[in-house]
C-alpha atoms as one frame of an Amber mdcrd trajectory, in Angstrom:
protein
 -30.702 -44.608  29.952 -28.807 -41.200  29.458 -29.467 -39.044  26.799 -28.249
 -35.778  25.566 -31.109 -33.623  24.243 -31.715 -30.283  22.769 -34.387 -27.463
  23.908 -33.526 -23.529  24.498 -30.538 -25.310  26.565 -29.004 -28.335  26.039
 -29.269 -31.213  28.988 -28.883 -34.458  29.647 -31.824 -36.758  30.417 -31.638
 -39.529  33.033 -35.013 -41.244  33.382 -36.023 -43.230  36.502 -37.153 -47.026
  35.798 -40.838 -45.671  35.574 -40.174 -42.220  34.194 -44.054 -41.256  32.958
 -45.001 -38.051  35.007 -42.002 -38.651  37.308 -40.729 -35.937  39.838 -37.958
 -33.554  37.939 -34.843 -32.704  39.387 -33.098 -30.064  36.957 -29.224 -29.577
  37.762 -27.252 -26.672  37.529 -23.367 -26.674  37.419 -21.387 -24.134  38.548
 -18.752 -21.659  36.536 -16.596 -23.854  34.207 -18.049 -27.303  34.324 -20.660
 -28.317  32.198 -23.880 -30.895  31.870 -21.865 -33.919  32.791 -20.774 -32.939
  36.293 -23.762 -33.035  38.515 -25.745 -35.426  36.973 -23.503 -38.642  37.947
 -25.037 -37.773  41.642 -28.991 -37.959  40.837 -29.104 -42.305  41.021 -27.655
 -41.553  44.475 -30.427 -39.515  45.497 -33.773 -40.949  44.708 -34.588 -43.427
  42.429 -38.025 -42.096  41.695 -36.922 -38.640  39.819 -36.022 -37.929  36.575
 -32.925 -36.040  36.517 -32.566 -33.289  33.959 -28.446 -31.760  33.923 -28.022
 -28.698  31.788 -25.714 -26.879  30.093 -25.218 -23.209  30.774 -25.051 -20.979
  27.707 -22.180 -19.296  27.618 -19.117 -21.123  26.257 -15.817 -20.452  28.118
 -13.252 -22.828  26.887 -13.405 -26.876  25.327 -16.087 -28.356  27.661 -16.364
 -25.189  30.038 -19.351 -23.306  30.676 -20.994 -20.667  32.486 -24.276 -19.213
  33.405 -22.965 -15.775  33.307 -19.907 -13.768  33.135 -17.959 -13.429  36.883
 -14.839 -11.662  37.490 -12.254 -12.855  40.050 -10.846 -10.126  42.054  -8.615
  -9.538  45.443 -11.479  -8.628  47.089 -14.097 -11.331  45.820 -15.839 -12.226
  42.961 -17.773  -9.525  40.316 -20.711 -10.344  38.891 -22.284  -9.235  35.991
 -25.628  -8.574  37.080 -27.333  -7.542  33.856 -26.148 -11.214  32.426 -27.199
 -12.784  35.199 -30.982 -11.593  34.745 -30.795 -12.854  31.170 -29.816 -16.214
  32.354 -32.370 -16.199  34.727 -34.798 -15.305  31.663 -33.340 -18.071  29.981
 -33.563 -20.665  32.648 -37.372 -20.063  33.594 -37.973 -20.816  29.563 -36.053
 -24.058  29.852 -38.089 -24.989  32.900 -41.370 -24.544  31.025 -40.189 -26.324
  28.549 -39.070 -28.802  30.512 -42.295 -29.291  32.275 -44.284 -29.158  29.132
 -42.257 -32.513  27.791 -42.187 -34.394  30.885 -45.025 -33.271  32.352 -44.106
 -33.943  36.123 -46.550 -34.819  38.861 -47.912 -31.895  40.107 -46.475 -29.833
  37.228 -43.501 -28.473  39.704 -39.415 -29.399  39.820 -36.561 -29.389  41.865
 -34.052 -27.340  41.418 -30.349 -28.255  42.353 -27.255 -26.151  41.754 -23.449
 -26.396  42.899 -21.829 -22.736  43.125 -23.153 -20.466  39.996 -25.536 -22.982
  39.503 -27.037 -22.256  43.195 -27.280 -18.811  42.336 -28.963 -19.528  39.395
 -30.921 -21.741  41.634 -31.747 -18.461  43.650 -32.523 -16.380  41.322 -35.184
 -18.264  39.600 -36.882 -19.505  43.030 -36.923 -15.626  43.918 -38.906 -14.993
  40.749 -40.869 -17.326  39.995 -41.288 -19.831  43.164 -44.384 -21.205  42.041
 -42.845 -23.497  39.317 -40.726 -25.088  42.057 -40.866 -28.072  44.878 -37.539
 -27.312  46.260 -34.372 -25.952  45.915 -31.003 -27.445  47.044 -28.322 -24.798
  47.031 -24.430 -26.575  47.257 -21.698 -23.942  47.831 -23.125 -20.768  46.558
 -23.959 -17.407  47.394 -26.983 -15.112  47.445 -27.650 -12.890  44.205 -28.717
  -9.202  45.363 -31.424  -9.479  47.694 -33.670  -7.027  46.459 -34.178  -9.264
  43.276 -37.476 -10.841  44.962 -40.762  -9.056  43.360 -43.364  -8.421  46.124
 -45.739 -10.866  44.517 -43.558 -13.618  44.514 -42.930 -13.603  48.391 -46.025
 -15.587  49.984 -45.306 -18.477  47.175 -41.434 -18.383  48.012 -42.460 -18.813
  52.071 -43.876 -21.510  51.101 -40.931 -23.111  49.138 -38.405 -25.839  50.706
 -34.545 -25.017  50.511 -31.662 -27.281  51.607 -28.808 -24.951  51.875 -25.097
 -26.390  52.191 -21.703 -25.131  52.364 -18.113 -26.017  52.977 -16.429 -24.791
  56.171 -12.852 -25.295  54.261 -14.330 -23.374  50.888 -11.794 -21.086  49.838
 -13.928 -20.068  46.718 -17.067 -19.309  48.146 -16.089 -18.640  52.110 -18.425
 -20.124  54.545 -19.472 -16.695  55.230 -21.444 -16.955  51.915 -23.766 -19.731
  53.035 -24.121 -17.935  56.609 -25.163 -15.258  54.857 -27.767 -16.968  52.759
 -29.282 -18.864  55.878 -29.503 -15.686  57.836 -31.573 -14.300  54.945 -33.657
 -17.070  53.956 -34.937 -17.429  57.466 -36.633 -14.526  57.206 -38.166 -15.507
  54.027 -39.115 -19.048  54.146 -40.957 -21.406  56.434 -38.602 -24.461  55.569
 -35.060 -24.109  55.570 -32.450 -26.763  56.346 -28.770 -25.196  56.608 -25.785
 -27.462  57.357 -22.222 -27.086  57.168 -19.947 -29.665  56.126 -16.132 -29.747
  57.213 -15.518 -29.751  53.075 -13.858 -27.413  50.504 -15.957 -26.354  47.010
 -17.458 -29.817  46.783 -20.273 -31.865  47.865 -18.981 -34.389  50.307 -20.178
 -38.026  50.724 -22.144 -36.493  54.063 -23.555 -33.727  52.167 -24.921 -35.736
  49.556 -26.185 -37.932  52.185 -28.009 -35.386  53.662 -29.267 -34.259  49.790
 -30.372 -37.473  48.983 -32.727 -37.683  52.726 -34.080 -34.211  52.256 -35.394
 -34.882  48.470 -36.614 -38.341  49.591 -38.674 -36.931  52.121 -39.996 -33.706
  49.733 -40.818 -36.635  46.716 -42.675 -38.327  49.446 -44.971 -35.713  50.279
 -46.106 -35.537  46.571 -47.152 -38.666  46.859 -49.179 -37.864  49.872
């Protein structure tokens, strides 16, 4: 049953049939969307998981939210890095609240982000990798690479990543995905990177890969 709830962020909660201590997936929507965007994908991924879809804190228009301000220019997207850092702090607080509220197995959660939500996933993983069991970054881009604290690098290396990107993405071009792949190869031991013939979206083929990847990692929790 889908319920809207409130902690430091508003979120939608989709509990599995056996929700007690279930693994958690926190879903982070893109710029201009809302918490209803990704939650519909949850039941297609793994029925053992509890899905938490968070609403970004900044209201842009009716039903439209963002994690931090951005500006679209002819030379690409300009990011407000101070606001992005504030959003990261808020999201890390929210993750702690969610862990305390639902007590997931192993006290760890997965993050799945789309577009700006992927940036938030990277930012959080680079700062607090020990909170997470895996990161799924769809159609996103890396934040500034100097944002990884030295004392986080060991835990980050053990954190699994799945990165998917569309070859025909006209919002964040495929080069953004390739850049993420190159960088993460040097930082993490368990990286899956795939390109799909899609635009700025999650195609059925990409969703199938996300489902397979997630089910494998959830099975490791049981092992």
